[in-house]
Every structure is written in structure tokens, then in C-alpha cells.
C-alpha positions as CSV (number, residue, x, y, z in Angstrom):
1,M,26.0,147.3,72.9
2,T,26.2,144.9,70.1
3,F,29.6,143.5,68.9
4,D,30.2,143.3,65.2
5,P,33.1,140.8,64.9
6,P,35.6,141.5,62.2
7,P,35.6,139.2,59.2
8,V,37.8,136.1,59.4
9,G,38.6,133.4,57.0
10,E,36.6,130.1,56.7
11,I,37.7,127.2,58.8
12,V,40.1,124.7,57.0
13,P,39.3,121.2,57.9
14,P,42.6,119.5,59.2
15,L,44.1,116.4,57.6
16,E,45.2,113.4,59.8
17,T,48.7,113.5,58.3
18,V,50.4,116.2,56.1
19,E,53.6,115.5,54.4
20,G,55.8,116.9,51.5
21,P,56.4,115.4,48.1
22,T,58.6,112.3,48.1
23,R,61.7,111.3,46.1
24,Y,59.9,108.7,44.2
25,P,59.6,108.2,40.4
26,S,56.3,108.7,38.6
27,A,55.4,108.2,35.0
28,G,52.7,108.9,32.4
29,H,52.3,108.1,28.8
30,Y,55.0,110.4,27.6
31,V,57.3,111.2,30.3
32,A,58.9,109.7,33.5
33,L,59.9,112.0,36.5
34,T,62.9,110.3,38.1
35,P,64.9,111.6,41.1
36,L,67.8,113.7,39.9
37,D,71.0,111.5,39.7
38,A,73.9,113.8,39.0
39,D,76.3,111.1,37.8
40,A,73.8,109.3,35.7
41,H,72.1,112.3,34.1
42,A,74.8,115.0,33.8
43,E,75.9,114.2,30.3
44,A,72.5,114.0,28.8
45,L,71.2,117.1,30.6
46,F,74.3,119.1,29.5
47,A,73.8,118.0,25.9
48,A,70.0,118.9,26.1
49,S,70.8,122.5,27.4
50,H,74.1,123.5,25.8
51,R,76.2,123.4,22.5
52,D,74.0,125.7,20.5
53,E,72.6,129.2,20.9
54,E,68.9,128.1,21.0
55,K,69.7,125.8,24.0
56,L,71.8,128.3,25.8
57,R,68.8,130.6,25.9
58,L,67.2,128.1,28.3
59,W,69.4,129.6,31.0
60,T,68.4,133.3,30.6
61,Y,66.0,133.4,33.5
62,M,67.4,130.7,35.6
63,T,69.6,131.4,38.8
64,A,72.4,129.1,37.5
65,G,74.0,128.1,34.2
66,P,75.0,127.8,31.6
67,F,78.0,125.8,32.4
68,A,81.5,125.7,30.9
69,D,81.5,121.8,30.6
70,V,79.8,118.6,31.7
71,A,82.0,118.5,34.8
72,A,80.9,122.0,36.0
73,M,77.2,121.1,35.4
74,R,77.7,117.8,37.2
75,D,79.0,119.6,40.3
76,W,76.0,121.9,40.2
77,L,73.7,118.9,39.8
78,R,75.1,117.2,42.8
79,G,74.2,120.0,45.0
80,C,70.7,119.7,43.4
81,E,70.7,116.0,44.1
82,R,71.3,116.5,47.8
83,S,68.6,119.3,48.2
84,T,65.2,118.5,49.7
85,D,63.7,121.8,49.0
86,P,63.9,122.3,46.1
87,L,63.3,118.6,45.4
88,F,64.6,117.9,42.0
89,F,63.5,115.5,39.3
90,T,64.9,114.7,35.8
91,V,62.3,114.6,33.0
92,I,62.8,111.6,30.9
93,D,61.2,111.4,27.4
94,L,59.7,107.9,27.2
95,S,59.9,107.8,23.4
96,S,63.6,108.0,23.5
97,N,64.4,107.2,27.2
98,Q,66.5,110.3,27.3
99,P,66.6,113.2,29.8
100,V,65.1,116.3,28.3
101,G,64.8,118.6,31.3
102,M,64.5,119.3,35.0
103,V,61.7,120.2,37.4
104,S,61.4,120.7,41.1
105,Y,59.0,121.1,44.0
106,M,60.2,124.0,46.0
107,N,59.1,126.4,48.9
108,I,57.3,123.4,50.3
109,L,55.2,124.2,53.4
110,P,53.2,121.1,54.4
111,A,51.5,123.0,57.4
112,M,50.1,125.5,55.0
113,R,49.5,122.7,52.4
114,R,51.2,124.6,49.5
115,L,54.2,124.4,47.4
116,E,55.7,125.8,44.1
117,L,56.6,124.1,40.9
118,G,59.9,125.7,39.8
119,N,63.4,125.3,38.2
120,I,61.6,124.1,35.2
121,W,63.5,123.8,31.9
122,Y,63.1,121.5,28.8
123,T,65.4,121.2,25.8
124,P,63.8,123.0,22.8
125,G,62.7,119.9,21.1
126,A,60.5,119.1,24.2
127,Q,58.9,122.4,24.4
128,N,55.4,122.9,23.1
129,T,54.9,119.2,23.2
130,K,52.9,116.7,25.4
131,V,56.3,116.1,27.3
132,N,56.0,119.4,29.3
133,T,52.4,119.3,29.7
134,E,52.4,115.8,31.1
135,T,55.3,116.7,33.5
136,I,53.2,119.4,35.1
137,Y,50.1,117.2,35.0
138,L,52.1,114.5,37.1
139,M,53.4,117.1,39.5
140,L,49.9,118.4,40.0
141,C,48.4,115.1,40.6
142,E,51.0,114.6,43.3
143,T,50.2,118.0,44.8
144,F,46.4,117.9,44.9
145,D,45.5,114.2,44.6
146,R,48.0,112.6,46.9
147,L,49.2,115.2,49.2
148,Q,45.9,117.0,49.4
149,Y,47.5,120.4,49.2
150,R,45.4,123.6,48.9
151,R,47.7,125.6,46.5
152,A,50.3,125.1,43.8
153,E,52.3,128.2,42.8
154,W,54.2,129.1,39.7
155,K,56.6,132.2,39.6
156,C,58.9,133.5,37.0
157,D,60.7,136.6,36.0
158,A,58.0,139.1,34.9
159,L,60.0,139.6,31.6
160,N,59.8,135.8,30.8
161,A,56.9,135.9,28.4
162,R,57.2,132.2,27.5
163,S,56.8,131.1,31.2
164,R,54.0,133.5,31.8
165,A,52.1,132.1,28.8
166,A,52.8,128.5,29.9
167,A,51.4,129.1,33.3
168,Q,48.1,130.4,32.1
169,R,47.8,127.7,29.4
170,L,48.3,125.0,32.3
171,G,45.6,126.7,34.3
172,F,47.5,128.8,36.7
173,S,45.8,132.2,37.5
174,F,47.9,135.4,37.5
175,E,48.1,137.1,41.0
176,G,50.2,139.9,40.3
177,I,53.8,141.3,40.2
178,F,56.1,141.4,43.1
179,R,58.3,144.4,42.2
180,Q,62.1,144.3,42.9
181,H,61.6,140.9,44.3
182,M,65.1,139.5,43.6
183,I,68.6,140.3,42.3
184,V,69.6,137.6,39.8
185,R,73.0,137.7,38.1
186,G,73.3,141.3,39.4
187,R,70.2,142.4,37.6
188,N,66.7,143.3,39.1
189,R,63.9,140.7,38.9
190,D,60.4,141.6,39.2
191,T,58.4,138.3,39.7
192,A,55.1,137.4,38.2
193,W,53.1,135.2,40.5
194,F,50.6,132.6,39.4
195,A,48.7,129.9,41.5
196,M,46.2,127.2,41.1
197,I,44.0,126.2,44.1
198,R,42.4,123.0,45.1
199,E,39.0,124.1,43.9
200,D,40.5,124.8,40.4
201,W,42.1,121.3,40.0
202,P,39.2,118.9,39.1
203,M,38.3,120.8,36.0
204,I,41.9,121.6,35.1
205,K,42.8,118.0,35.5
206,T,39.8,117.0,33.2
207,N,41.1,119.4,30.6
208,M,44.7,118.3,30.8
209,Q,43.4,114.6,30.4
210,R,41.3,115.5,27.4
211,W,44.3,117.3,25.7
212,L,47.0,114.7,26.6
213,Y,45.0,111.4,26.1
214,G,42.0,112.3,24.0
215,A,41.4,111.6,20.3
216,D,40.6,115.3,19.4
217,E,43.8,116.7,18.0
218,S,42.2,120.2,17.4
219,L,41.8,120.8,21.2
220,S,43.5,123.9,22.6
221,L,44.5,123.5,26.3
222,R,44.8,127.2,26.6
223,A,41.3,127.6,25.4
224,L,39.9,124.8,27.6
225,N,41.5,126.4,30.7
226,A,40.9,130.1,29.9
227,P,37.4,130.2,31.5
228,L,38.8,128.8,34.7
229,L,41.5,131.6,35.3
230,R,40.6,133.7,38.2
231,P,40.7,137.6,38.0
232,I,42.8,139.4,40.5
233,P,40.6,140.2,43.5
234,A,39.6,143.9,43.7
């Protein structure tokens, strides 16, 4: 009798050491990612995300905020500052040396060599600029180049069209909808899942560098990355 073994996944070569992202600053041409400091950053982050209707919309799909005043936001930021997962950073616009948003590494699983980029927001003036693109570029360099992880995830409310479009522009492939995944502010949240895997990164990195630092202002990062997006497996 012959034995037909069931299919199994390919062997994943081990790494000598596997660690998580560290609380160290990093910088590019347009932004610096600095470890969140509630006392130092609260006033600027509050101003960047409050005081008019457009800014207050930033909090629509977040699990916290908006806040009544700077003191309330500072209290929340102090909890974020102490957290290691999520691990929060403040986004500093190098042209003004001012905080313009926040990001984090979260759902960090070194043994599985994967993490998520989340809790991402930028003040309206920084949206659709090289600030937000270089922020994600720096985080992906940490994830794939330094940590040698296999997978970076991006998740958002399925109704958040702006975040879904940003994920695919940046090279994250859509993987599906987790229905009734969360209850946020007393409302249902279906979650859209996106991911980038290690094999995707070299070409996406090249595309990001071309768009961020090249001389051709007509380039579309969305168009550059579109052929690399993976279809949902059948």
C-alpha cells in the first residue's frame, strides 16, 4: 500500500535571533519617527487633531478620541507611551519640526515574524503628502530589512475607504473582510485585512524610493504598486 502524505507548508529557515521593533527613533528626508513622549508631544498632537471639523474627523474610525482638552489627550497618551504592544511613535514633519501624527507597531509576534502597522493618523495637512508615505516606508524598512519579518499587516474598518485606498497604494494586498470582527464605540466593525509579505517588499521598496526620492514628479505610487497586489487565493 502506498502512502500519499497530505500537503504541508514549505520549511521556513530559522533566524539566529528574532526580536521585536525597538523604541529607537528613525528618520528619512521628510519625517522622523520618535518614541511617543506624552508630556512633550501632547499639545502639538492635540492641535494637529482637534479644533476644527476636518481634524475631528480623524477620530471617526479610531478606538479613542477625540478628547475634551489637551489634558485629557495627555492622559491617554501616557497610557500609549507605557505600552510596548502597541509600540507608539510620534511622526515629526522635518520641514517644520512639528508633530503631525502618530503610528504604532502592534500585534507583534516575533516567533511568527509578523506584525501590524496600526493606530495611524496624520493631521489633514500631512495627508496625501510624502510625510505619510515615508512614515510607512521607514516602518517597513524596520519590519523587513532589520527584523527580517515575513509579513506586515494593515487592518481597518471596512467602511474606511481612505484607509483601504492607502493600503493598496502602499503595496498591501487585500485579503478579505472579517465580518462582525469588533464592537467599537458600541457599533459593529467589519474589518478589512491587507498584508505585505517578505517576497513583495524588494519591488515595493524600489517603487517607494522612486516616488519619494526620484526626480519624476509625474510618478503614481498607486500605479507602480498595482501590478504587485496579490489576488485573494481561490
